[in-house]
C-alpha positions in Angstrom: -8.7 -2.6 -5.4 -7.4 -4.9 -8.1 -9.3 -7.9 -9.5 -6.6 -10.2 -8.2 -7.0 -9.1 -4.6 -10.7 -10.0 -4.7 -9.9 -13.6 -5.7 -10.2 -16.3 -3.1 -7.1 -18.1 -1.9 -7.8 -21.4 -3.7 -8.6 -19.7 -7.0 -5.5 -17.5 -6.8 -3.4 -20.6 -6.1 -4.9 -22.4 -9.0 -4.2 -19.4 -11.2 -0.6 -19.2 -10.0 -0.1 -22.9 -10.7 -1.6 -22.6 -14.2 0.8 -19.7 -15.0 3.7 -21.6 -13.6 2.8 -24.5 -15.9 2.7 -22.1 -18.8 6.2 -20.8 -18.0 7.5 -24.3 -17.8 5.9 -25.2 -21.1 7.4 -22.1 -22.7 10.9 -23.0 -21.4 10.6 -26.6 -22.6 9.5 -25.3 -26.1 12.4 -22.9 -26.2 14.9 -25.6 -25.3 13.4 -27.8 -28.0 13.7 -25.0 -30.6 17.3 -24.4 -29.6 18.1 -28.1 -29.8 16.6 -28.4 -33.3 18.5 -25.2 -34.2 21.8 -26.8 -33.1 21.0 -30.0 -35.0 20.1 -28.4 -38.3 22.5 -25.4 -38.0 19.6 -22.9 -38.4 20.2 -19.5 -36.8 16.6 -18.5 -37.1 15.4 -21.3 -34.8 18.0 -20.3 -32.2 16.6 -16.7 -32.3 13.1 -18.1 -32.0 14.1 -20.2 -29.0 15.6 -17.1 -27.4 12.4 -15.1 -28.0 10.3 -17.8 -26.5 12.6 -18.0 -23.5 12.4 -14.3 -23.0 8.7 -14.5 -23.1 8.7 -17.1 -20.4 10.9 -14.8 -18.3 8.6 -11.9 -18.8 5.6 -14.0 -17.9 7.3 -15.2 -14.7 8.3 -11.6 -13.8 4.7 -10.4 -14.3 3.4 -13.3 -12.2 5.8 -12.6 -9.3 4.9 -8.9 -9.4 1.2 -9.6 -9.5 1.1 -12.2 -6.7 3.3 -10.2 -4.4 1.9 -6.7 -5.0 1.4 -4.5 -2.0 -2.3 -4.3 -2.6 -2.6 -8.1 -2.5 -0.5 -8.3 0.7 -2.6 -5.6 2.4 -5.8 -7.2 1.2 -4.8 -10.6 2.7 -3.9 -8.7 6.0 -0.4 -10.2 6.0 1.3 -6.9 7.0 0.7 -4.2 9.5 -1.2 -1.1 8.5 1.0 1.8 7.2 -0.2 4.1 10.0 1.6 2.0 12.6 5.3 2.6 13.3 7.7 0.2 11.7 9.9 -0.2 14.7 13.2 0.1 12.8 15.0 3.4 12.7 17.4 4.2 9.9 19.2 6.7 12.1 21.3 3.8 13.6 22.9 3.0 10.2 26.4 4.4 9.7 27.6 4.5 6.2 31.4 4.4 5.3 31.4 8.0 4.0 29.6 9.4 7.1 31.7 11.2 9.6 32.6 9.1 12.7 30.1 9.1 15.5 31.0 11.3 18.5 31.3 9.2 21.6 30.7 11.0 24.9 33.8 11.3 26.9 34.1 9.2 30.0 36.1 11.8 32.0 34.2 13.6 34.7 33.5 17.3 34.0 
């Protein structure tokens, strides 16, 4: 059991909003760095802006993976238990490289 799955719903929501604000602040800072790099023709500021932007993308990715993890979804009881049947069979899928399905003939035997 992870520490995030034991958080209450309002606390988890507040944490998600705080992380989203951090991502937005990082993107705004990256855009500001890139604008100043463009104004002063400094390549190092452009690289710094790209690094800050990639950090924001990484933080957003970790946030999405954390808040949608299977343990958290199971802890909130939002999905069925794994021991229950899914109700969807993959046997009904025909891929283009599979041989054609054999249809039963309609002629009486």
